[in-house]
Backbone as CSV, one residue per row, in Angstrom:
resi,resn,N_x,N_y,N_z,CA_x,CA_y,CA_z,C_x,C_y,C_z
1,MET,10.641,-64.206,-89.124,10.764,-64.489,-90.406,11.874,-65.925,-89.766
2,THR,12.357,-64.945,-88.829,13.596,-65.893,-88.169,12.805,-67.510,-87.639
3,CYS,11.112,-66.772,-86.696,11.075,-67.842,-86.429,10.568,-69.070,-87.021
4,VAL,9.930,-68.486,-87.912,9.694,-69.577,-89.525,10.399,-70.444,-89.388
5,SER,11.628,-69.282,-90.088,12.791,-70.870,-90.830,13.004,-71.343,-89.852
6,SER,13.715,-71.305,-88.062,13.570,-71.809,-87.539,12.700,-73.293,-87.325
7,PHE,11.390,-73.330,-87.871,10.869,-74.634,-86.971,11.052,-75.142,-88.691
8,PHE,10.893,-74.349,-90.113,11.061,-75.474,-91.342,12.349,-75.995,-91.073
9,ARG,13.426,-75.733,-90.571,14.858,-76.393,-89.817,14.345,-77.820,-88.704
10,PHE,13.598,-76.966,-87.981,13.695,-78.245,-87.452,12.789,-79.601,-87.936
11,LEU,11.476,-78.869,-88.823,10.795,-80.115,-89.497,11.918,-80.639,-90.625
12,VAL,13.258,-79.885,-91.424,13.663,-81.126,-92.163,14.683,-81.782,-91.230
13,ARG,14.868,-81.294,-89.832,16.024,-82.435,-88.998,15.114,-83.694,-89.387
14,THR,13.689,-83.613,-88.591,12.845,-84.538,-88.500,12.016,-85.624,-89.551
15,GLY,13.072,-84.689,-90.493,12.325,-85.631,-91.718,10.755,-85.304,-92.253
16,MET,10.264,-84.587,-91.793,9.021,-84.121,-92.235,9.032,-84.106,-93.638
17,VAL,9.739,-82.452,-93.783,9.791,-81.749,-95.340,11.071,-81.491,-95.509
18,THR,11.061,-81.447,-96.913,12.549,-82.112,-97.044,13.360,-80.992,-97.688
19,THR,12.556,-78.933,-97.653,13.301,-77.932,-97.930,12.464,-76.695,-96.684
20,ASN,13.410,-76.408,-96.808,12.896,-74.931,-95.976,12.682,-74.268,-96.315
21,PRO,10.887,-73.243,-97.050,10.405,-72.657,-97.857,11.256,-70.993,-97.126
22,CYS,11.662,-70.267,-96.294,12.060,-69.621,-95.886,13.934,-68.976,-96.700
23,ASP,14.485,-70.043,-96.902,15.960,-70.362,-97.718,15.341,-69.207,-98.764
24,GLN,14.258,-69.518,-99.935,13.954,-68.456,-100.851,14.085,-66.949,-100.393
25,LEU,13.818,-66.600,-99.297,13.518,-65.319,-98.946,14.551,-64.036,-98.968
26,GLU,15.080,-63.198,-99.126,15.683,-62.113,-99.235,15.902,-61.502,-97.402
27,ARG,16.239,-61.699,-97.060,16.522,-61.235,-95.377,16.448,-59.601,-95.005
28,PRO,15.790,-59.281,-94.663,16.534,-57.355,-94.003,17.217,-56.799,-93.522
29,ARG,18.400,-56.560,-94.708,19.555,-55.819,-93.436,18.959,-55.237,-92.908
30,THR,19.920,-55.668,-91.379,19.918,-54.803,-90.675,20.911,-54.065,-90.140
31,THR,20.559,-52.720,-89.409,21.711,-51.727,-88.936,21.994,-51.786,-87.444
32,PRO,23.322,-51.911,-86.854,22.961,-52.171,-85.263,23.167,-50.913,-84.415
33,SER,22.733,-50.883,-83.351,22.262,-49.805,-82.808,23.345,-49.307,-82.948
34,PRO,23.278,-47.391,-82.850,24.460,-47.092,-81.898,25.035,-47.404,-80.647
35,PRO,25.970,-47.522,-80.060,26.410,-47.894,-79.007,26.114,-47.264,-78.008
36,ARG,25.166,-47.156,-76.712,24.388,-47.008,-75.663,25.741,-46.376,-74.467
37,GLY,25.935,-45.692,-73.466,26.506,-45.261,-72.805,26.493,-43.307,-73.004
38,LEU,27.290,-43.335,-71.032,26.589,-41.957,-71.252,28.495,-41.693,-71.258
39,GLY,28.193,-40.352,-72.123,29.850,-39.342,-71.515,30.192,-38.883,-70.448
40,PRO,31.032,-38.249,-70.857,31.785,-37.611,-69.665,31.100,-36.416,-69.153
41,GLU,30.006,-35.642,-69.837,29.404,-33.853,-69.564,28.148,-34.825,-69.335
42,GLU,27.311,-35.656,-69.677,26.230,-36.309,-68.884,26.412,-37.116,-67.902
43,VAL,27.455,-37.595,-67.288,27.794,-38.144,-66.087,27.483,-36.855,-65.410
44,ARG,28.937,-35.617,-65.964,28.409,-35.110,-64.889,27.279,-34.178,-64.395
45,THR,26.826,-34.274,-65.448,25.222,-33.440,-65.320,24.357,-34.656,-64.380
46,LEU,24.411,-35.401,-64.796,24.366,-36.510,-64.222,23.996,-36.673,-62.472
47,LEU,25.300,-36.927,-62.487,25.832,-36.274,-60.713,25.349,-34.760,-59.875
48,ALA,25.730,-33.991,-60.943,24.666,-32.732,-60.582,23.474,-32.555,-59.752
49,VAL,22.338,-33.459,-60.044,21.081,-33.769,-59.792,20.886,-34.297,-58.895
50,ILE,21.727,-34.913,-58.390,21.590,-35.597,-57.086,21.438,-34.442,-56.075
51,PRO,20.597,-35.063,-54.584,20.363,-33.987,-54.085,20.893,-34.490,-52.993
52,ASP,22.167,-33.295,-51.729,22.855,-34.412,-51.388,22.209,-34.605,-49.706
53,THR,21.249,-35.790,-49.834,20.646,-36.560,-48.470,20.871,-37.749,-48.087
54,PRO,20.901,-37.798,-47.460,21.677,-39.633,-47.121,20.921,-40.231,-48.440
55,VAL,19.965,-40.276,-48.741,19.799,-40.909,-50.121,20.312,-41.326,-51.249
56,GLY,20.215,-39.960,-51.588,21.661,-39.178,-52.540,22.787,-39.517,-52.654
57,VAL,23.520,-39.005,-51.397,24.525,-39.457,-51.500,25.415,-40.817,-51.337
58,ARG,23.664,-41.723,-50.978,24.178,-43.407,-51.307,23.605,-43.591,-52.555
59,ASN,22.944,-42.531,-53.378,22.716,-43.216,-55.089,24.248,-42.681,-55.611
60,ARG,23.989,-41.900,-55.030,25.986,-41.315,-55.591,26.731,-42.567,-55.514
61,ALA,26.933,-43.040,-54.479,28.043,-43.895,-54.171,28.169,-45.140,-55.464
62,ILE,26.456,-45.109,-55.416,26.463,-46.465,-56.443,26.947,-46.161,-57.748
63,ILE,26.084,-45.576,-58.343,26.071,-44.732,-59.752,27.976,-44.255,-60.085
64,LEU,28.753,-44.119,-58.979,30.082,-44.308,-59.191,30.995,-45.321,-58.972
65,THR,30.170,-46.342,-58.458,30.616,-47.646,-58.492,30.393,-48.354,-59.853
66,LEU,29.208,-48.474,-60.468,28.511,-49.115,-61.381,29.619,-48.393,-62.287
67,LEU,29.988,-47.115,-62.404,30.334,-46.773,-63.709,31.774,-46.797,-64.080
68,LEU,32.607,-46.881,-61.986,33.822,-47.364,-62.339,34.605,-48.546,-62.167
69,THR,33.907,-49.367,-61.696,34.118,-50.747,-61.804,33.318,-51.538,-63.412
70,GLY,32.919,-51.054,-63.310,32.106,-51.269,-64.986,31.130,-52.748,-64.580
71,ARG,30.900,-52.808,-62.965,30.585,-53.979,-62.687,28.296,-53.913,-63.038
72,ARG,28.289,-55.300,-63.273,26.219,-56.064,-63.230,25.624,-55.140,-62.183
73,ARG,24.434,-54.858,-62.416,23.627,-54.204,-61.757,23.853,-55.155,-60.221
74,GLU,23.318,-56.726,-60.524,23.166,-57.247,-59.620,24.663,-57.689,-58.470
75,GLU,25.661,-57.826,-59.625,26.894,-57.831,-58.509,27.399,-56.946,-57.601
76,VAL,25.959,-55.389,-57.958,27.065,-54.202,-57.365,26.223,-54.191,-56.058
77,PHE,24.711,-54.820,-56.479,23.690,-55.044,-55.132,23.630,-56.339,-54.455
78,ARG,24.822,-57.009,-54.694,24.682,-57.706,-53.780,25.942,-58.026,-52.541
79,LEU,26.011,-56.468,-53.029,28.090,-56.630,-52.643,27.261,-56.417,-50.707
80,THR,28.564,-57.068,-49.867,27.963,-57.016,-48.792,29.498,-55.967,-47.550
81,VAL,29.142,-56.021,-46.640,30.499,-54.562,-46.693,31.640,-56.282,-46.244
82,GLY,31.531,-57.072,-46.238,32.935,-57.953,-45.372,32.742,-58.562,-47.336
83,ASP,32.467,-57.881,-48.529,33.102,-58.065,-49.822,34.402,-56.800,-50.645
84,ILE,34.316,-55.948,-49.422,35.156,-54.539,-49.044,36.667,-54.944,-47.886
85,THR,37.420,-54.414,-48.605,39.027,-55.103,-47.989,39.733,-54.139,-48.812
86,VAL,41.127,-53.724,-48.030,41.857,-52.692,-48.119,43.215,-53.072,-47.333
87,ASP,44.055,-53.417,-48.820,45.368,-54.005,-48.684,46.534,-52.856,-49.171
88,ASP,47.413,-52.899,-48.271,48.681,-52.040,-48.062,47.662,-50.329,-49.168
89,GLY,46.505,-49.687,-48.523,46.668,-49.158,-48.129,45.279,-48.526,-49.794
90,ILE,45.430,-49.723,-50.905,44.155,-49.836,-51.718,42.860,-50.377,-51.885
91,PRO,42.096,-49.765,-51.674,40.640,-50.716,-51.300,40.957,-51.497,-52.792
92,PHE,39.593,-53.042,-52.074,39.463,-53.619,-53.633,38.339,-54.777,-52.748
93,TYR,37.593,-55.409,-53.658,36.006,-55.485,-53.790,36.017,-56.739,-54.593
94,ARG,35.917,-57.628,-53.696,34.742,-59.181,-54.481,33.975,-59.460,-54.894
95,TYR,33.697,-60.116,-55.175,32.359,-59.454,-56.824,32.319,-61.181,-56.897
96,ARG,30.987,-61.285,-57.015,29.973,-62.665,-57.710,29.282,-62.259,-58.320
97,GLY,30.101,-62.892,-59.872,29.506,-62.391,-61.604,28.857,-62.918,-62.258
98,LYS,28.149,-63.425,-63.461,27.528,-63.641,-64.132,28.444,-65.288,-64.462
99,GLY,27.700,-65.727,-64.822,27.712,-67.333,-64.784,28.978,-68.187,-64.287
100,GLY,28.944,-67.613,-62.430,30.197,-68.190,-61.965,31.211,-67.671,-61.811
101,LYS,30.863,-66.801,-62.094,32.599,-66.311,-61.902,32.139,-65.430,-61.189
102,SER,33.999,-64.965,-59.882,34.207,-64.678,-59.267,35.188,-63.238,-59.721
103,GLY,35.813,-62.910,-58.364,36.982,-62.538,-58.601,37.183,-61.281,-57.155
104,ARG,38.449,-60.934,-57.682,38.791,-59.497,-56.667,39.521,-58.450,-57.302
105,ARG,38.928,-57.289,-57.683,39.618,-55.760,-58.141,39.913,-55.082,-57.238
106,GLU,40.652,-53.497,-57.493,40.946,-52.994,-56.822,39.755,-52.542,-57.232
107,LEU,38.827,-50.943,-55.731,37.898,-50.680,-55.974,38.608,-49.278,-56.455
108,PRO,38.027,-48.536,-57.472,38.044,-47.004,-57.355,38.117,-46.256,-56.256
109,ARG,39.147,-45.456,-55.624,39.157,-44.401,-54.845,38.025,-43.462,-54.639
110,PRO,37.731,-42.782,-55.749,36.575,-41.932,-55.443,35.724,-43.240,-55.134
111,ALA,34.949,-44.369,-55.707,34.044,-44.707,-55.466,34.169,-45.537,-53.952
112,TYR,35.094,-45.675,-53.529,35.622,-46.472,-51.797,35.006,-44.819,-51.349
113,GLU,35.602,-44.057,-51.929,35.627,-42.601,-50.289,33.716,-42.706,-50.679
114,ALA,33.179,-42.544,-51.493,31.723,-42.072,-51.802,31.081,-43.556,-51.036
115,LEU,31.524,-44.791,-50.668,30.652,-45.677,-50.186,30.423,-45.487,-48.658
116,ARG,32.065,-44.725,-48.186,32.194,-44.619,-47.241,31.334,-43.392,-46.540
117,ALA,30.766,-42.346,-47.374,30.491,-40.877,-46.868,28.854,-41.796,-47.228
118,ALA,28.460,-42.355,-48.197,26.797,-43.355,-47.779,26.795,-44.201,-46.419
119,GLN,28.097,-44.950,-45.950,27.841,-45.667,-44.853,27.230,-44.251,-43.153
120,ARG,28.170,-43.286,-43.680,28.362,-42.558,-42.434,26.825,-41.525,-42.760
121,ALA,26.110,-41.733,-43.996,25.159,-40.243,-43.938,23.637,-41.334,-43.636
122,PHE,24.446,-42.595,-43.410,23.100,-43.525,-42.819,23.656,-43.864,-41.120
123,GLY,24.798,-42.997,-40.447,24.986,-43.121,-39.250,26.066,-44.439,-39.355
124,HIS,26.538,-44.817,-40.419,27.538,-46.050,-40.152,28.960,-45.762,-40.071
125,GLU,29.330,-46.497,-39.678,31.155,-46.448,-39.949,31.716,-47.719,-40.874
126,LEU,31.959,-47.494,-42.145,31.887,-48.822,-42.679,32.949,-49.844,-41.811
127,GLU,33.973,-49.700,-41.208,34.864,-50.694,-40.558,34.003,-51.245,-39.212
128,GLY,33.025,-50.551,-38.890,31.925,-50.851,-37.713,31.162,-51.856,-37.811
129,LEU,30.772,-51.689,-38.944,29.578,-52.717,-39.699,30.023,-54.595,-39.535
130,PRO,29.345,-54.842,-39.378,29.199,-56.747,-39.765,29.974,-57.201,-41.253
131,PRO,30.859,-58.023,-42.157,30.442,-58.755,-42.784,28.880,-58.805,-43.242
132,ASP,28.221,-59.254,-42.932,26.467,-59.568,-43.649,26.021,-58.241,-43.922
133,ALA,26.712,-57.437,-43.421,25.758,-56.572,-43.472,25.925,-55.852,-45.443
134,PRO,24.604,-55.262,-45.329,24.744,-54.858,-46.956,25.729,-53.219,-47.205
135,LEU,26.094,-53.329,-48.007,26.493,-52.653,-48.630,25.537,-50.924,-48.924
136,TRP,24.694,-51.517,-49.125,24.313,-50.198,-49.620,22.676,-50.525,-48.974
137,PRO,22.811,-49.305,-47.583,21.581,-49.327,-46.771,20.925,-48.413,-47.234
138,SER,19.472,-49.463,-46.632,17.748,-48.378,-46.883,17.762,-46.948,-45.851
139,ALA,17.011,-45.947,-46.594,16.377,-45.766,-45.589,15.012,-46.082,-44.743
140,ALA,15.259,-47.240,-44.856,13.663,-48.366,-43.649,14.191,-49.216,-43.523
141,GLY,15.724,-49.190,-43.710,16.181,-49.912,-42.594,16.301,-51.836,-43.805
142,GLY,17.552,-52.279,-43.093,17.926,-53.343,-44.575,18.464,-52.734,-45.943
143,ALA,18.871,-54.260,-46.753,19.618,-53.593,-47.782,18.894,-52.817,-48.765
144,LEU,18.987,-52.216,-49.674,18.540,-51.448,-50.890,18.203,-52.311,-51.203
145,ARG,16.726,-52.019,-52.185,16.319,-52.932,-53.356,16.639,-52.496,-55.311
146,SER,16.706,-53.042,-55.995,17.307,-52.679,-56.938,16.064,-51.578,-57.590
147,ALA,15.100,-52.336,-57.527,13.781,-51.648,-57.772,13.667,-50.405,-57.426
148,THR,14.023,-49.484,-56.259,13.694,-48.612,-55.252,15.119,-48.096,-56.281
149,PHE,16.008,-48.479,-56.137,17.061,-47.038,-56.947,17.255,-47.551,-58.388
150,TYR,16.239,-47.961,-59.432,15.790,-48.038,-60.535,14.558,-46.557,-60.521
151,ALA,14.111,-46.936,-60.267,12.802,-45.699,-59.693,13.241,-43.823,-59.693
152,THR,14.145,-43.989,-58.640,14.763,-43.042,-58.078,15.837,-42.401,-59.832
153,LEU,16.311,-43.376,-59.936,17.167,-42.918,-60.910,16.719,-42.638,-62.240
154,GLN,15.336,-42.720,-63.021,14.516,-42.060,-63.807,14.163,-40.770,-63.454
155,SER,14.402,-40.453,-62.231,14.280,-39.216,-61.931,14.976,-38.409,-61.753
156,TYR,16.597,-38.349,-61.588,17.139,-38.351,-62.110,17.945,-37.581,-63.688
157,PHE,17.107,-38.804,-64.768,17.789,-38.583,-65.897,16.512,-37.700,-66.409
158,GLY,15.523,-37.542,-65.825,14.412,-36.299,-66.053,15.072,-34.975,-66.066
159,LYS,15.655,-34.928,-64.455,16.395,-33.892,-63.885,17.401,-33.256,-64.630
160,ALA,18.138,-34.568,-65.544,19.505,-34.079,-65.658,19.082,-33.469,-67.102
161,GLY,17.900,-33.545,-67.331,17.736,-34.241,-68.966,18.135,-35.016,-69.917
162,LEU,18.347,-36.136,-69.535,18.943,-36.938,-70.114,17.185,-38.375,-70.529
163,PRO,17.816,-38.957,-71.192,16.852,-40.083,-71.640,16.490,-41.075,-70.499
164,ARG,15.532,-41.334,-70.700,15.030,-42.593,-69.425,16.090,-44.263,-69.462
165,ALA,16.539,-44.671,-69.271,17.635,-45.419,-68.685,17.417,-46.262,-67.964
166,GLY,18.078,-48.415,-68.252,18.304,-48.817,-66.828,19.279,-48.566,-66.438
167,VAL,20.067,-49.439,-65.876,21.270,-49.256,-64.723,22.219,-49.849,-65.573
168,HIS,21.598,-50.675,-66.645,22.600,-51.263,-67.596,23.643,-50.698,-68.131
169,ILE,22.746,-49.123,-67.938,23.918,-48.110,-68.948,25.129,-47.430,-68.190
170,PHE,25.630,-48.119,-67.249,26.198,-47.521,-66.342,27.833,-48.273,-66.621
171,ARG,26.836,-49.792,-66.883,28.080,-50.933,-67.835,28.384,-50.313,-69.052
172,HIS,27.863,-49.781,-69.761,27.983,-48.978,-70.997,28.697,-48.138,-70.477
173,SER,28.721,-46.721,-70.275,29.159,-46.061,-69.910,30.305,-46.261,-69.524
174,ALA,31.062,-47.357,-68.661,32.646,-47.744,-68.243,33.051,-47.997,-68.911
175,ALA,32.552,-48.987,-70.053,33.568,-49.284,-71.408,33.365,-48.305,-72.707
176,LYS,32.856,-47.277,-72.586,32.940,-46.177,-73.568,33.760,-44.863,-72.900
177,LEU,33.825,-44.596,-71.544,34.852,-43.968,-70.779,35.640,-44.680,-70.878
178,ARG,36.351,-45.993,-70.797,37.437,-46.715,-71.143,38.264,-46.456,-72.314
179,ARG,37.349,-46.673,-72.743,37.516,-46.442,-73.998,38.713,-44.626,-74.866
180,ASP,37.414,-44.473,-74.715,37.358,-42.576,-74.728,38.910,-42.708,-73.920
181,ALA,38.906,-42.744,-72.699,40.669,-42.657,-72.115,41.699,-43.778,-72.866
182,GLY,41.779,-44.001,-73.629,42.752,-44.867,-74.566,42.990,-45.893,-74.443
183,GLU,42.357,-46.860,-73.232,42.344,-48.245,-73.333,41.820,-48.979,-74.623
184,SER,42.774,-50.568,-74.858,42.170,-50.852,-75.999,41.129,-51.655,-75.829
185,ILE,40.802,-52.113,-77.149,39.444,-53.008,-76.579,39.931,-54.052,-75.807
186,GLU,41.184,-54.851,-76.159,41.233,-56.246,-75.187,41.343,-55.822,-74.103
187,GLN,41.973,-54.054,-73.284,42.033,-53.701,-72.068,40.375,-54.411,-71.640
188,VAL,39.268,-52.988,-72.646,38.242,-52.927,-71.784,37.580,-54.773,-71.787
189,SER,37.667,-55.195,-73.080,37.380,-56.537,-72.304,37.453,-57.393,-71.665
190,SER,38.701,-57.086,-71.002,39.150,-57.765,-69.909,39.015,-56.993,-68.724
191,PHE,38.497,-55.766,-68.455,37.763,-55.169,-67.450,36.649,-55.930,-67.167
192,LEU,35.995,-55.743,-68.326,34.273,-56.163,-68.441,34.157,-57.392,-67.879
193,ASP,35.425,-59.140,-68.223,34.704,-59.806,-68.154,34.106,-60.553,-69.034
194,HIS,34.207,-59.841,-70.196,33.331,-60.709,-71.601,33.936,-61.815,-72.378
195,SER,33.475,-62.391,-72.420,33.635,-63.456,-72.982,34.287,-63.537,-74.647
196,SER,34.558,-62.799,-75.052,34.971,-62.232,-76.508,34.836,-60.902,-76.654
197,LEU,35.914,-60.437,-77.265,36.353,-59.315,-77.984,34.791,-58.930,-78.302
198,GLN,33.757,-59.717,-79.420,32.657,-59.318,-80.184,32.127,-58.525,-79.377
199,VAL,31.766,-59.116,-77.935,31.274,-58.549,-76.865,31.577,-57.179,-76.888
200,THR,32.567,-57.094,-76.539,32.833,-55.799,-76.269,33.076,-54.595,-77.131
201,THR,33.373,-55.208,-78.350,33.194,-53.990,-79.586,31.302,-54.043,-79.566
202,THR,30.540,-54.927,-79.603,29.085,-54.241,-78.954,28.636,-53.061,-78.253
203,TYR,29.504,-53.681,-77.356,29.535,-52.327,-76.117,30.326,-51.171,-76.494
204,LEU,30.747,-50.792,-77.584,31.313,-50.252,-77.772,30.611,-49.141,-79.173
205,ARG,30.249,-49.231,-80.011,29.899,-49.264,-81.241,30.128,-48.121,-80.905
206,ARG,44.684,-56.590,-64.839,44.427,-55.973,-64.814,43.216,-56.716,-63.999
207,LEU,44.219,-57.361,-63.541,42.729,-57.087,-63.069,42.742,-58.041,-61.692
208,GLU,42.745,-59.385,-61.971,41.802,-60.170,-60.946,43.093,-60.326,-59.274
209,GLY,43.331,-58.976,-58.556,43.585,-58.639,-57.327,44.901,-57.647,-57.366
210,GLU,44.791,-56.906,-59.026,45.890,-56.378,-59.443,44.927,-55.072,-59.616
211,GLU,46.588,-53.936,-59.332,45.966,-52.454,-59.346,45.317,-52.070,-60.509
212,ASP,44.554,-51.569,-60.496,44.059,-50.839,-61.611,44.222,-49.348,-61.857
213,ARG,45.350,-49.491,-63.403,45.700,-48.146,-63.708,44.715,-47.498,-64.560
214,GLY,42.951,-47.568,-64.668,42.598,-46.894,-65.960,41.691,-46.083,-65.170
215,TRP,41.277,-46.214,-63.844,40.060,-45.646,-63.161,40.647,-43.915,-64.001
216,GLY,41.810,-43.951,-62.694,42.101,-42.228,-62.467,41.857,-41.451,-63.898
217,ARG,41.480,-41.953,-64.648,41.651,-41.066,-66.261,40.229,-40.687,-66.109
218,VAL,39.321,-42.030,-66.217,37.757,-42.031,-66.127,37.435,-40.983,-65.043
219,ALA,37.680,-41.071,-64.186,37.511,-40.244,-62.756,37.765,-38.679,-62.895
220,GLU,39.131,-38.948,-63.673,39.066,-37.104,-64.036,38.001,-37.042,-64.990
221,THR,37.896,-37.379,-65.842,36.871,-36.925,-67.077,35.447,-36.715,-66.702
222,ILE,35.071,-37.145,-65.332,34.090,-37.426,-65.021,33.283,-36.552,-63.969
223,GLY,34.360,-35.981,-63.471,35.545,-34.656,-62.521,34.965,-35.231,-61.391
224,VAL,35.615,-36.611,-60.583,35.246,-36.997,-59.541,36.766,-37.309,-58.614
């Protein structure tokens, strides 16, 4: 109905017809889908099924980074060693986001320690790697492909008894966990770099170079 109506609006604008017959139709009422996102117990269950192997240690680090930073999949997977810095004992990461946005945020300590453990699991020390080295090593060498991670993630969801979901569920989970931990919608919106509060509200149905005070409460709820 929407497509037909859009087509007739085009015809009206071009003068080919004078009315849009779809204007007389009663539109079906839509019910917003319930907010997606894992709760604390589901996150703990998911983390518990990840094996203590080099690949498992790396994947756990990726999941924690996604959950605690709220960054999009491509923003996390394109990170390199040079994007990670430590200032006055506080780790930071530099990201390149959607729409050309970029920034520098605190990297929550559990995620930072997890990614250091992931590099050690593959025989590396973070400080000894060149700046352009991939942050997430693959078993075959080089950078991990997000499609490979996605496939393994589905097996984790299955073992944890959770519904299959894409990597983006961790961004929804980050918003949900922050809101449940007491942050305002405005704070969550800024955390996610959303263009409007309406986008953040949909996710739920400071930042530039500053200390992030919200991740501690979230980390506590998911047991890391």
